[in-house]
N, C-alpha and C positions, 0 to 999 in steps of 0.2 A: 504494500500500500504506500504509494508515494504522493508527492505534492509538487506543485509548481511554485516557484519563487521568482517573481518578476519575469514570468514566461519561461523559465528554465526548469527542466525536470530534475527532481531529486528523489532517489529511491530511499525513502526515510520512513521507518516505522513510527508509531506513536511514541511520544516521549513521556511515558507514564511516570517516570521518576521525578519529573518536574512538578507533578501533581500528587506526590506522596503515594505512588503506585496506582493511581486512578486513571482509567481511560476516560478522556474528555472528548466528546464528539463535537466537531466543528459545525457551526450553523451554515446552512446553505446561503449563498450570496446572490444568486441570480433569481429574482422573484417577480418578474413581470407576469402578467395574467392574460388569459384568453377569455373573451366574453362574446356573446352573440353578435354585438354590434361594434366592438372595439372600444367600448366605454371602459373607464378605470375598473380595477378589481374591487373586491369587497372592502378592503382597507385603503383604497385610493391608489393601488398599484397601477403603473402604466399598463394600459390594455391594448390588445391586438384583436382583430376580428376573427371569429371562427369562419374558416373557409375550407372547402374540400381540398385535400392534397397539398395543403400549404405546410403542414407540420409533420415532423418525423420523430418518433420516440426511440431513443437509444437506451438499452437496458442490459442488465446481466440477468440471465435466467436463474442464477444462484442467489441473487441478492434479495432479501425480504422486502427492502424498501422499494426496489424496482418492481417487485412482484405485485405490490399493491396496484400499481398503474396498469399492469397487464390484466389483472382481474377486472378493473374498472373499464378498460378499453374493450374487453370481451363483453361484459354485462351491458354496457351502454351501446353496443353495436357500432363501434368506431373503427373497426379494422379496415373498412374500405375508404375511410377518410384520413386516417393517420397511419402511415407506414411504420414499420418497426425493424430495428436491427439489434442484434445481441452480440456481446463480447464473448471471447473464449472464457471457459471456466478457470483457466490457468492464469491467475494474476501474479506475474513474476516481477523481475527487476525493472521492467519497462511499464508496469502497470497494466490496466485493462487493454487488451488487444483485439483487433478484428481479423486475426489470422484464421482463415478457414481451415487450415490443416491442424489447428488446435481446438476446433469445435465451434468457432465463431461463425456468424452469418456472412461476414464481410460487410462493407459499407457502400451500398449502391448510390448514396446521395452525395457524399463528399469524398469518398475514396480514401479515407484516412486509414492508417495502419494501427494507430493507438488512440484510445479514447481522449487522452489529454490534448490531442490536436484540435478537438472540438472546442476546448476551452481557449486555446491560443488563437483559433480563428475568431472567436468571440472577442477576446481581449489579448493582444500579443504580450501584455505585461501582467497577465493574470497571476495572482498569488492565492494559493489555497489548495485544499485537498481536491483530487480529481475523482468525482463520485458519479454513480448512476442512481436514479435515472436522470436523463435530460430530455427536454422537449426542444426540438430544433425548428427554427423558422427558415424554411427553404427560400423564402422571398428576401428576407433581410440577412440571411446567412449568419445566424447567430443563435446561441442558446437563449431561449425565452425564460426557462425556469428549470432549476435543478433541485427542487424540494418536492419530495414525493407526496407529502400531505397536501400541498397546493395542487399538484397535478390530479390527485384524486378528486378534489373539489372542482377543478376546471372541467375534467371529463364528465363530472356528474351533471353539469347544466349547460356548458358553453355551446355544445353542438346539437342540442335537442331540436332546434328548428330545421336542421339539415337531415337528421335521422328520423325524426318523429318518435324517438325513444324517450318516453316521459318517466321512466323509472327514476325515483328520487331516493338516493341513499343518505341524504342529509336533510330530512324534512324539518320545516321550521319549528314545529311544536315539540320535536324530540332533540333539538340542538343542545339544550342545556344538559340533558342526560348523556348524549353522545360525547360532548366535550369533556364532561367529567370522567367518563369511562376511558376516553382516549388518553387523558392526562395520566391516569393511573397505569394503563397498559403501556403507553410509550415509555414512561420513566422506569418502571419496574420490570416489564416483560420484554417489549421490543428492544429497548436499549439495555435492559437489565441483563440479558444474556451476554451482551458484549462487555458490560462493566464487570461481569463475573469472569468471562473468558479471557479478557485482555488485562485483568489485574495482575500486578507484579509484586504484590505483597499479600501475605496470608490473611491479615486482618481485613484488608480491603476486599479480597475475594469473599471471605466469609460474610461480611456485611451485605454485599450485593447479592450473593446467592441466597441468603436468608430472605432478603426483601423480595427477590424474584419468586420464591416459592410461597411466601405470604400472599403475594399478588395472585398467583395461580390459584391458591386456596380461595381467595375472594371471588375470582371468576367462576370457580367450580360451584361455590355457594349461590352465586347470582344465576347460574344456568340451571340450578335445581328448581328455581321458581319461574324462570323466563326462558322461552325458547331461544331468544337472541339477546344480545347484551343490552339493547335498549327496549326490550319488551317483546311484542309479538311481530315486530317488523325487522327484516334484515337491513342493516345500515352499514355505513362506512366503518363503524366501530368493529363490526364483525370481520370485515375484510382486513383491517389493520391487525387484529389479533391472529386471524387465520394464517397469515404469511409467516408468522413466527412459530406457531405451534405445529404447522405442517413440517417444519424443519427440526423440531425439537428432539424427537427420539433418535433421528438419524444423525444429527450433528451436535446440537448444543448439549445433549445429555452426556456424551463422551468427550468430544473435542473441547468443549468449553467448561467441562467439569460441573455441569449443572445437573447433578446426578442424585439429588435427594429422592426424586420420583421421576417417572416417565409420564408423558401425557396419557399413555395407555393405562396408567394406574389410576387415573381420574375418571370415574364413570361418566360424569356429565361432559367434561371437556373432550373426552375421546369420542363419544357419540356425536357431539357437536362438530368436532373436526371432520368426522366422516360425512355428516350431513352437508357441510359447506363444500367439501371436496367433491361430493356427488351432485352439487348444484349444477344445472346445465351450463357447460362451457368452462367451469372452473378447473376441472382436472386437466384440461388441455394447457393450462398455464403453468402447471407444475412439472418441472424437469428434475427428478431426483438424481439423475446422473450428474448434471451440472452442479447441483447443490453439493453433493458429497465430494466430487472432484475439486471443486473450488476451495472449500474450507480445509479439507485435509491436505491438499497439495500446495495451496498458496500460502498458508500460514506456517512457514517453516520455523518461526520463533516458538510456536506451540507444538508442531509435529515435524521435527527436523528430518525424520526418515521419509516423509511424504508418502507413507503407506496409506492407502484408502481402504477402509474396512468394507467387507462384503455385506455385512448386515447393517441394521436389523431388517428382518423380513416384515414389511408393513403391508397390511391388507386394508387399504382405505376404501375399498369397494364393499366391505362387509356391511350388512344392514345396520341401521342406527335406530334409536328409540325416541328420537326427538318429536315424533308425532304425538306423543303423550301430552305435550304441552301446547297451549294455543299459539298458533302462528299463522300469519296471513301473507307471508312472502314479502314483496317489496312495494312500498308506497309509490304512487304516481302523482305527478303534479297536475 
């Protein structure tokens, strides 16, 4: 995992010892918005108009943050409007690459070899971590936004007039609940697995792994009473949790030492995971080969032998029991 400093690439791991053994995630810097008519975003961000074939999504199939956007792109019917390219699962000393011989799709839009080139095409002096996903504007030839939470919201509404897809994963009357769940899930689960796995001091690891499983316990209890995290409707909160827990038993449990319990050991979470995986179109966004090869092969500070385990054997197509709770699918606007 490297970064750019004034446009120059540096193969540099996270400097956890600067933070007492803590992993500190850098905030996304490129936060423009796409709206139906090009008006500013919800917090006044510069806006660009939703247009067919103007934008291209660059992702890693291994990355849970990028995976959120793939699920939304699928559920909102955006595949014909927004193209997609994916990097190799092997993130080595040059960072994310588009080398097809290493499992990438290639880049038909810009022809770049490395993901970092998209950042320097946007700003030749860019300084910061080179992350996925990014939404690229083919007209202005720049990154519009590299924050997955923003892209989930953009995909939820910006293109509805073009697709006719009115599914709403962030309905106005549930936003307070969704935002509260998101905050807990992001800090303690989505990012909590990384704060546990990338910790370089025992006490830091133990603090975060405890907080992680406390949060999973809270989600387990919540799902005992509600089919979905915000109640009877599937929302973005479920998508944001799904992309972490679908990776949990295969990667985070072993590779990141998040091994107090597996998701399989939680009756509600494991059934909920299977329901979401079996939701039409969602399984197509999950690539377990990329997921396992990326984590076990690319993080040589954690797994220096780069041996990728064969297991666990996951059967996410097994029946689930979530029908026992009331649920009505996805709201529409």
